[in-house]
Structures are given as C-alpha cells and as structure tokens.
KOLTOR-471708 format. One record per residue (C-alpha): residue in one letter; x, y, z. Coordinates in nm, 2 decimals, decimal comma. Layout:
<atoms>
atom resn a x X y Y z Z $
...
</atoms>
This chain:
<atoms>
atom resn x x 8,69 y 10,52 z 5,60 $
atom resn x x 8,84 y 10,27 z 5,84 $
atom resn x x 8,79 y 10,34 z 6,21 $
atom resn x x 9,11 y 10,34 z 6,42 $
atom resn x x 9,10 y 10,07 z 6,69 $
atom resn x x 9,09 y 10,17 z 7,06 $
atom resn x x 9,41 y 10,21 z 7,26 $
atom resn x x 9,63 y 10,18 z 6,96 $
atom resn x x 9,86 y 10,45 z 6,82 $
atom resn x x 10,06 y 10,32 z 6,53 $
atom resn x x 10,24 y 10,65 z 6,45 $
atom resn x x 10,61 y 10,58 z 6,42 $
atom resn x x 10,56 y 10,22 z 6,53 $
atom resn x x 10,84 y 9,98 z 6,44 $
atom resn x x 10,75 y 9,61 z 6,42 $
atom resn x x 11,03 y 9,39 z 6,56 $
atom resn x x 10,97 y 9,02 z 6,53 $
atom resn x x 11,16 y 8,78 z 6,75 $
atom resn x x 11,12 y 8,40 z 6,72 $
atom resn x x 11,23 y 8,08 z 6,56 $
atom resn x x 11,39 y 8,08 z 6,21 $
atom resn x x 11,41 y 7,73 z 6,06 $
atom resn x x 11,40 y 7,51 z 5,76 $
atom resn x x 11,10 y 7,28 z 5,74 $
atom resn x x 11,14 y 6,92 z 5,64 $
atom resn x x 10,78 y 6,82 z 5,56 $
atom resn x x 10,68 y 6,46 z 5,49 $
atom resn x x 10,35 y 6,29 z 5,41 $
atom resn x x 10,24 y 5,96 z 5,55 $
atom resn x x 9,96 y 5,80 z 5,34 $
atom resn x x 9,80 y 5,62 z 5,63 $
atom resn x x 9,65 y 5,74 z 5,96 $
atom resn x x 9,86 y 5,78 z 6,28 $
atom resn x x 9,55 y 5,69 z 6,49 $
atom resn x x 9,54 y 5,35 z 6,32 $
atom resn x x 9,89 y 5,27 z 6,44 $
atom resn x x 9,85 y 5,36 z 6,80 $
atom resn x x 9,76 y 5,10 z 7,07 $
atom resn x x 9,67 y 5,29 z 7,39 $
atom resn x x 9,70 y 4,98 z 7,60 $
atom resn x x 10,06 y 4,94 z 7,50 $
atom resn x x 10,16 y 5,31 z 7,50 $
atom resn x x 10,45 y 5,24 z 7,74 $
atom resn x x 10,62 y 5,03 z 7,47 $
atom resn x x 10,55 y 5,28 z 7,19 $
atom resn x x 10,81 y 5,26 z 6,91 $
atom resn x x 10,70 y 5,34 z 6,56 $
atom resn x x 10,85 y 5,44 z 6,23 $
atom resn x x 10,65 y 5,56 z 5,92 $
atom resn x x 10,74 y 5,51 z 5,55 $
atom resn x x 10,66 y 5,85 z 5,40 $
atom resn x x 10,57 y 5,92 z 5,04 $
atom resn x x 10,69 y 6,27 z 5,00 $
atom resn x x 10,96 y 6,50 z 5,13 $
atom resn x x 10,97 y 6,88 z 5,08 $
atom resn x x 11,22 y 7,12 z 5,23 $
atom resn x x 11,08 y 7,46 z 5,29 $
atom resn x x 11,15 y 7,79 z 5,47 $
atom resn x x 10,99 y 7,82 z 5,81 $
atom resn x x 11,01 y 7,91 z 6,18 $
atom resn x x 10,74 y 8,11 z 6,35 $
atom resn x x 10,94 y 8,44 z 6,37 $
atom resn x x 11,04 y 8,42 z 6,00 $
atom resn x x 10,69 y 8,32 z 5,89 $
atom resn x x 10,53 y 8,62 z 6,07 $
atom resn x x 10,80 y 8,86 z 5,94 $
atom resn x x 10,76 y 8,72 z 5,58 $
atom resn x x 10,39 y 8,80 z 5,58 $
atom resn x x 10,44 y 9,14 z 5,74 $
atom resn x x 10,71 y 9,21 z 5,48 $
atom resn x x 10,50 y 9,15 z 5,17 $
atom resn x x 10,21 y 9,35 z 5,33 $
atom resn x x 10,46 y 9,64 z 5,33 $
atom resn x x 10,52 y 9,68 z 5,70 $
atom resn x x 10,90 y 9,65 z 5,68 $
atom resn x x 10,95 y 9,43 z 5,99 $
atom resn x x 11,28 y 9,38 z 6,16 $
atom resn x x 11,35 y 9,01 z 6,21 $
atom resn x x 11,56 y 8,93 z 6,52 $
atom resn x x 11,70 y 8,58 z 6,59 $
atom resn x x 11,99 y 8,35 z 6,54 $
atom resn x x 12,08 y 8,15 z 6,23 $
atom resn x x 12,37 y 7,94 z 6,10 $
atom resn x x 12,62 y 8,01 z 5,82 $
atom resn x x 12,39 y 7,80 z 5,60 $
atom resn x x 12,13 y 8,07 z 5,60 $
atom resn x x 12,24 y 8,26 z 5,28 $
atom resn x x 11,97 y 8,17 z 5,03 $
atom resn x x 11,70 y 8,20 z 5,30 $
atom resn x x 11,83 y 8,54 z 5,39 $
atom resn x x 11,80 y 8,65 z 5,03 $
atom resn x x 11,44 y 8,53 z 5,01 $
atom resn x x 11,33 y 8,73 z 5,32 $
atom resn x x 11,51 y 9,05 z 5,21 $
atom resn x x 11,33 y 9,01 z 4,87 $
atom resn x x 11,00 y 9,01 z 5,05 $
atom resn x x 11,06 y 9,32 z 5,25 $
atom resn x x 11,21 y 9,18 z 5,57 $
atom resn x x 11,50 y 9,36 z 5,74 $
atom resn x x 11,74 y 9,08 z 5,83 $
atom resn x x 12,03 y 9,31 z 5,92 $
atom resn x x 12,02 y 9,23 z 6,29 $
atom resn x x 12,03 y 8,85 z 6,28 $
atom resn x x 12,30 y 8,68 z 6,48 $
atom resn x x 12,49 y 8,43 z 6,28 $
atom resn x x 12,63 y 8,13 z 6,47 $
atom resn x x 12,98 y 8,00 z 6,37 $
atom resn x x 12,92 y 7,66 z 6,53 $
atom resn x x 12,56 y 7,56 z 6,48 $
atom resn x x 12,33 y 7,51 z 6,18 $
atom resn x x 12,01 y 7,70 z 6,13 $
atom resn x x 11,72 y 7,53 z 6,32 $
atom resn x x 11,53 y 7,24 z 6,16 $
atom resn x x 11,16 y 7,15 z 6,19 $
atom resn x x 11,07 y 6,80 z 6,09 $
atom resn x x 10,70 y 6,73 z 6,05 $
atom resn x x 10,50 y 6,43 z 5,91 $
atom resn x x 10,13 y 6,48 z 5,82 $
atom resn x x 9,90 y 6,18 z 5,77 $
atom resn x x 9,59 y 6,15 z 5,55 $
atom resn x x 9,37 y 6,30 z 5,83 $
atom resn x x 9,58 y 6,61 z 5,84 $
atom resn x x 9,72 y 6,52 z 6,18 $
atom resn x x 10,09 y 6,59 z 6,25 $
atom resn x x 10,38 y 6,45 z 6,43 $
atom resn x x 10,67 y 6,69 z 6,45 $
atom resn x x 11,01 y 6,75 z 6,62 $
atom resn x x 11,23 y 7,05 z 6,63 $
atom resn x x 11,61 y 7,09 z 6,63 $
atom resn x x 11,70 y 7,42 z 6,79 $
atom resn x x 12,05 y 7,45 z 6,64 $
atom resn x x 12,17 y 7,81 z 6,61 $
atom resn x x 11,84 y 7,92 z 6,77 $
atom resn x x 11,98 y 7,86 z 7,12 $
atom resn x x 12,21 y 8,15 z 7,08 $
atom resn x x 11,92 y 8,40 z 7,04 $
atom resn x x 11,90 y 8,41 z 7,42 $
atom resn x x 12,19 y 8,65 z 7,42 $
atom resn x x 12,05 y 8,90 z 7,17 $
atom resn x x 11,97 y 9,25 z 7,31 $
atom resn x x 11,68 y 9,45 z 7,16 $
atom resn x x 11,80 y 9,80 z 7,26 $
atom resn x x 12,07 y 9,83 z 6,98 $
atom resn x x 11,80 y 9,73 z 6,73 $
atom resn x x 11,56 y 9,99 z 6,85 $
atom resn x x 11,83 y 10,26 z 6,87 $
atom resn x x 11,93 y 10,18 z 6,50 $
atom resn x x 11,59 y 10,16 z 6,34 $
atom resn x x 11,42 y 10,43 z 6,55 $
atom resn x x 11,05 y 10,47 z 6,62 $
atom resn x x 10,85 y 10,32 z 6,90 $
atom resn x x 10,88 y 9,94 z 6,90 $
atom resn x x 10,62 y 9,68 z 6,92 $
atom resn x x 10,81 y 9,35 z 6,98 $
atom resn x x 10,65 y 9,03 z 6,88 $
atom resn x x 10,78 y 8,75 z 7,11 $
atom resn x x 10,70 y 8,45 z 6,89 $
atom resn x x 10,79 y 8,09 z 6,98 $
atom resn x x 11,17 y 8,05 z 7,03 $
atom resn x x 11,39 y 7,88 z 7,29 $
atom resn x x 11,23 y 7,96 z 7,62 $
atom resn x x 11,54 y 8,14 z 7,75 $
atom resn x x 11,53 y 8,38 z 7,46 $
atom resn x x 11,16 y 8,45 z 7,50 $
atom resn x x 11,20 y 8,52 z 7,87 $
atom resn x x 11,50 y 8,74 z 7,79 $
atom resn x x 11,32 y 8,95 z 7,53 $
atom resn x x 11,01 y 8,99 z 7,74 $
atom resn x x 11,21 y 9,10 z 8,04 $
atom resn x x 11,39 y 9,36 z 7,83 $
atom resn x x 11,06 y 9,49 z 7,69 $
atom resn x x 10,93 y 9,55 z 8,04 $
atom resn x x 11,25 y 9,71 z 8,16 $
atom resn x x 11,27 y 9,95 z 7,87 $
atom resn x x 10,90 y 10,01 z 7,83 $
atom resn x x 10,87 y 9,85 z 7,49 $
atom resn x x 10,52 y 9,73 z 7,40 $
atom resn x x 10,51 y 9,36 z 7,32 $
atom resn x x 10,30 y 9,08 z 7,18 $
atom resn x x 10,32 y 8,75 z 7,37 $
atom resn x x 10,29 y 8,43 z 7,15 $
atom resn x x 10,41 y 8,14 z 7,36 $
atom resn x x 10,20 y 7,89 z 7,16 $
atom resn x x 10,38 y 7,55 z 7,12 $
atom resn x x 10,64 y 7,63 z 7,38 $
atom resn x x 10,37 y 7,63 z 7,66 $
atom resn x x 10,44 y 7,26 z 7,72 $
atom resn x x 10,80 y 7,34 z 7,82 $
atom resn x x 10,72 y 7,63 z 8,04 $
atom resn x x 10,66 y 7,64 z 8,42 $
atom resn x x 10,37 y 7,84 z 8,56 $
atom resn x x 10,62 y 8,11 z 8,68 $
atom resn x x 10,77 y 8,13 z 8,33 $
atom resn x x 10,42 y 8,16 z 8,17 $
atom resn x x 10,33 y 8,45 z 8,40 $
atom resn x x 10,66 y 8,62 z 8,32 $
atom resn x x 10,60 y 8,59 z 7,94 $
atom resn x x 10,25 y 8,71 z 7,94 $
atom resn x x 10,20 y 8,97 z 8,21 $
atom resn x x 10,17 y 9,32 z 8,07 $
atom resn x x 10,15 y 9,22 z 7,70 $
atom resn x x 9,98 y 9,44 z 7,45 $
atom resn x x 9,85 y 9,13 z 7,27 $
atom resn x x 9,84 y 8,76 z 7,36 $
atom resn x x 9,81 y 8,51 z 7,08 $
atom resn x x 9,72 y 8,14 z 7,10 $
atom resn x x 9,46 y 7,88 z 7,00 $
atom resn x x 9,17 y 7,78 z 7,22 $
atom resn x x 9,35 y 7,49 z 7,39 $
atom resn x x 9,67 y 7,69 z 7,44 $
atom resn x x 9,48 y 7,97 z 7,61 $
atom resn x x 9,32 y 7,73 z 7,85 $
atom resn x x 9,66 y 7,56 z 7,92 $
atom resn x x 9,81 y 7,90 z 7,98 $
atom resn x x 9,54 y 7,99 z 8,23 $
atom resn x x 9,59 y 7,66 z 8,40 $
atom resn x x 9,97 y 7,69 z 8,43 $
atom resn x x 9,96 y 8,05 z 8,53 $
atom resn x x 9,69 y 8,00 z 8,78 $
atom resn x x 9,48 y 8,28 z 8,63 $
atom resn x x 9,11 y 8,29 z 8,56 $
atom resn x x 8,99 y 8,44 z 8,23 $
atom resn x x 8,91 y 8,75 z 8,43 $
atom resn x x 9,26 y 8,77 z 8,57 $
atom resn x x 9,41 y 8,71 z 8,23 $
atom resn x x 9,21 y 9,00 z 8,10 $
atom resn x x 9,36 y 9,22 z 8,37 $
atom resn x x 9,71 y 9,12 z 8,28 $
atom resn x x 9,69 y 9,15 z 7,90 $
atom resn x x 9,54 y 9,43 z 7,69 $
atom resn x x 9,41 y 9,22 z 7,40 $
atom resn x x 9,36 y 8,84 z 7,40 $
atom resn x x 9,34 y 8,70 z 7,05 $
atom resn x x 9,22 y 8,33 z 7,04 $
atom resn x x 9,22 y 8,14 z 6,72 $
atom resn x x 8,95 y 7,87 z 6,68 $
atom resn x x 9,05 y 7,68 z 6,37 $
atom resn x x 8,76 y 7,65 z 6,13 $
atom resn x x 8,54 y 7,85 z 6,37 $
atom resn x x 8,76 y 8,16 z 6,32 $
atom resn x x 8,89 y 8,39 z 6,59 $
atom resn x x 8,79 y 8,59 z 6,90 $
atom resn x x 8,95 y 8,92 z 7,00 $
atom resn x x 8,88 y 9,02 z 7,36 $
atom resn x x 8,99 y 9,37 z 7,47 $
atom resn x x 9,00 y 9,45 z 7,84 $
atom resn x x 8,76 y 9,17 z 7,93 $
atom resn x x 8,48 y 9,32 z 7,72 $
atom resn x x 8,25 y 9,11 z 7,50 $
atom resn x x 8,47 y 8,94 z 7,24 $
atom resn x x 8,47 y 9,03 z 6,87 $
atom resn x x 8,41 y 8,71 z 6,67 $
atom resn x x 8,52 y 8,67 z 6,31 $
atom resn x x 8,47 y 8,36 z 6,10 $
atom resn x x 8,73 y 8,27 z 5,83 $
atom resn x x 8,67 y 8,26 z 5,46 $
atom resn x x 8,60 y 7,91 z 5,32 $
atom resn x x 8,91 y 7,75 z 5,17 $
atom resn x x 8,90 y 7,70 z 4,79 $
atom resn x x 9,14 y 7,41 z 4,79 $
atom resn x x 9,25 y 7,14 z 5,04 $
atom resn x x 9,45 y 7,30 z 5,32 $
atom resn x x 9,79 y 7,24 z 5,48 $
atom resn x x 9,80 y 7,34 z 5,85 $
atom resn x x 10,16 y 7,47 z 5,84 $
atom resn x x 10,19 y 7,84 z 5,87 $
atom resn x x 9,83 y 7,94 z 5,90 $
atom resn x x 9,86 y 8,07 z 6,25 $
atom resn x x 10,17 y 8,28 z 6,17 $
atom resn x x 9,99 y 8,43 z 5,86 $
atom resn x x 9,70 y 8,52 z 6,08 $
atom resn x x 9,92 y 8,70 z 6,33 $
atom resn x x 10,08 y 8,90 z 6,06 $
atom resn x x 9,75 y 9,00 z 5,90 $
atom resn x x 9,60 y 9,10 z 6,24 $
atom resn x x 9,91 y 9,30 z 6,34 $
atom resn x x 9,91 y 9,47 z 6,01 $
atom resn x x 9,54 y 9,57 z 6,05 $
atom resn x x 9,62 y 9,71 z 6,40 $
atom resn x x 9,92 y 9,89 z 6,26 $
atom resn x x 9,70 y 10,05 z 6,00 $
atom resn x x 9,44 y 10,15 z 6,26 $
atom resn x x 9,16 y 9,94 z 6,11 $
atom resn x x 9,01 y 9,82 z 6,44 $
atom resn x x 8,98 y 9,47 z 6,59 $
atom resn x x 8,71 y 9,33 z 6,36 $
atom resn x x 8,88 y 9,44 z 6,04 $
atom resn x x 9,22 y 9,34 z 6,16 $
atom resn x x 9,09 y 8,99 z 6,24 $
atom resn x x 8,92 y 8,97 z 5,90 $
atom resn x x 9,25 y 9,05 z 5,73 $
atom resn x x 9,43 y 8,79 z 5,95 $
atom resn x x 9,17 y 8,52 z 5,87 $
atom resn x x 9,19 y 8,60 z 5,49 $
atom resn x x 9,57 y 8,58 z 5,49 $
atom resn x x 9,57 y 8,26 z 5,70 $
atom resn x x 9,33 y 8,08 z 5,46 $
atom resn x x 9,54 y 8,19 z 5,16 $
atom resn x x 9,85 y 8,05 z 5,34 $
atom resn x x 9,67 y 7,72 z 5,43 $
atom resn x x 9,57 y 7,66 z 5,07 $
atom resn x x 9,94 y 7,63 z 4,97 $
atom resn x x 10,19 y 7,38 z 5,11 $
atom resn x x 10,46 y 7,55 z 5,31 $
atom resn x x 10,45 y 7,85 z 5,53 $
atom resn x x 10,59 y 8,10 z 5,28 $
atom resn x x 10,49 y 7,97 z 4,95 $
atom resn x x 10,14 y 8,12 z 4,91 $
atom resn x x 10,06 y 8,40 z 4,66 $
atom resn x x 10,17 y 8,74 z 4,76 $
atom resn x x 9,97 y 8,96 z 4,52 $
atom resn x x 9,73 y 9,22 z 4,66 $
atom resn x x 9,45 y 9,14 z 4,41 $
atom resn x x 9,41 y 8,79 z 4,55 $
atom resn x x 9,40 y 8,91 z 4,91 $
atom resn x x 9,15 y 9,19 z 4,83 $
atom resn x x 8,93 y 8,94 z 4,64 $
atom resn x x 8,92 y 8,71 z 4,94 $
atom resn x x 8,83 y 8,99 z 5,18 $
atom resn x x 8,55 y 9,11 z 4,95 $
atom resn x x 8,41 y 8,76 z 4,90 $
atom resn x x 8,41 y 8,68 z 5,27 $
atom resn x x 8,34 y 9,02 z 5,44 $
atom resn x x 8,21 y 9,25 z 5,17 $
atom resn x x 8,34 y 9,52 z 4,94 $
atom resn x x 8,39 y 9,76 z 5,23 $
atom resn x x 8,64 y 9,53 z 5,40 $
atom resn x x 8,85 y 9,52 z 5,08 $
atom resn x x 8,82 y 9,90 z 5,04 $
atom resn x x 8,94 y 9,96 z 5,39 $
atom resn x x 9,25 y 9,75 z 5,34 $
atom resn x x 9,33 y 9,85 z 4,98 $
atom resn x x 9,50 y 10,19 z 5,05 $
atom resn x x 9,76 y 10,03 z 5,28 $
atom resn x x 9,88 y 9,75 z 5,05 $
atom resn x x 10,20 y 9,80 z 4,86 $
</atoms>
C-alpha cells in the first residue's frame, strides 16, 4: 500500500489553479538561433526568421496544469481571465474534467497569446501577449472557496505579476495553503516581490536556474529558503527532479527515457500536475515525483502542452517500466 507523505492531509482538499490561460502559436525554424547571433554586435541585434511550420494550440501554465489534473480525476478549479474568444477552449477543458465556472471573461481583450519559435537544437525564442490575463489581478479567491467547499490548496502558477501577488496575499490572509510557481516571471519580479510570492508556501516549484535566481533576488540562502517553504521541488531537465522537505536530504528521482523526440512545451506543467496529484493521493514525495516525471515525459513526446495521450494504461506502463510494478500498482487505484 502507498505510504502517505509527511505533513500532508488531503482529506477534503480542493485544488484551485490560478495562472495564465493562453493560445500557443508555435513555429519551427529549421536552422540554429546560435548561428545567427553575433555577440560583438549585440547592441545592433535585429533578426527575423523564416519559419517552416505554424501550429496553434491550447496553452497557458494555469490551463496546462489544470488540464493534466483534470484527466487524472482531481477535478481542479481553474481561476483566471479569458476573452470572449474562449468558447472552444472552454469546451475542451470541461471535457477533460476542469471546472471553468469561475473564469472571468473580459469584454474588451482577447485571450492571451504565447508565440514561440523552436530551432533545430530545441532552443526557443518566445514572447507573450497578456491580453485578458491582465484582468485576473482583480479576481478574489474567497467566493470560489465558499462555493466549491473543502480546504483549498491554491496553485499560484505564472500569471501577470499583480495577479500572482494578489492571490498569494489573499492565501496568507485567509489561511489557504498555496503552491508558489513564479518560474518564467522571476525576471520581471523585484526581490521584495519574490519574497512576497514565496514566503510561507506549501510547495515551491522551479527549475535549477530559477531556484538560484530566486535565492539571489530574495537574498536568501538555501537554508533560509528551506525555512520559508515547506517543500522545495526543483526540476533538473534530463537529470530528473529533487524534492527537499524542511531542509532535509533531498529525494532524487530520474525521469523515464523518452520513446520519441521531445517538445519542451508543457513538460514542466505536466510534472507539476502529476506531483500534486501524487501528494493529493498521499503517495509520498518519491512516488509523487515519479508520477510527475512519467506524465512530463509523456507530454514532452507530443507537440503541444495538452495534446498528449490521456489514457491510464499508457501512464501506468510508463511508471512500471521506469520505476517498477509497485509504482504502477500504487497509482492505479486513484486513476479514473
């Protein structure tokens, strides 16, 4: 039987996911960005790339996390702001188990857009149009919690910084547990804002570079960070993930080997969903990280952040192949 993780009581826990909701415009450049860059002339940088492919897909960190939690059967509540052009996307999320009933719909702005070009070395250049997302800074969480009931865990995923700070502040004021995931917004945040987003979080998510940048901006040592956050979850790319609880020795999990070429879009969001699902089911840090890694690799093998297979058999096979039959057996009873 799975062992319940320390310090985690999932009984009656409601997962509320805040964050960006966007449409992804993904393009492919057949050359290498690095070959086009002249460091000695960086001050005059002005480049355009003739791309070979264009795909329009569903995305946004908040929506990606909620999508993966939804098909895992967690029934997440997605909170954010979209435009009136969101209808088809809304239908998709609802069909995959996401509660979208609390989304704010802007009457003046379009749903956010993410534009990303990937070269032949899998490097990316991207830009993001916030659009309706800027209005998410006015959303209150209390009415959501009052309506859905239960004890909330609020995932504060990348969003406009004002919204992230607003949600985190409300979580502290009302005693809601929260997961901090500043990720790609770290570059826009001041040290004071970083501290405000992270201090007191149940979970902190980020990759290795982001964690170091966070410590630098916040002025915190790794020891101080461990005092401020219950669980630090650091993704390491092909090397897997570390989960550090209370400053103790980290739990280290390596990911399964991909079966097909990978697309970097959406892997981190899929990992977060898998890890949080494992915690919600009381599986412990190691098993939750294994579930997150398996789901992330499945997502990486398919272009787009929400296009990967969502059948339980595939996920259980990947868990068994990478971590043994016991890992799959522990997860199987919880899958829809």
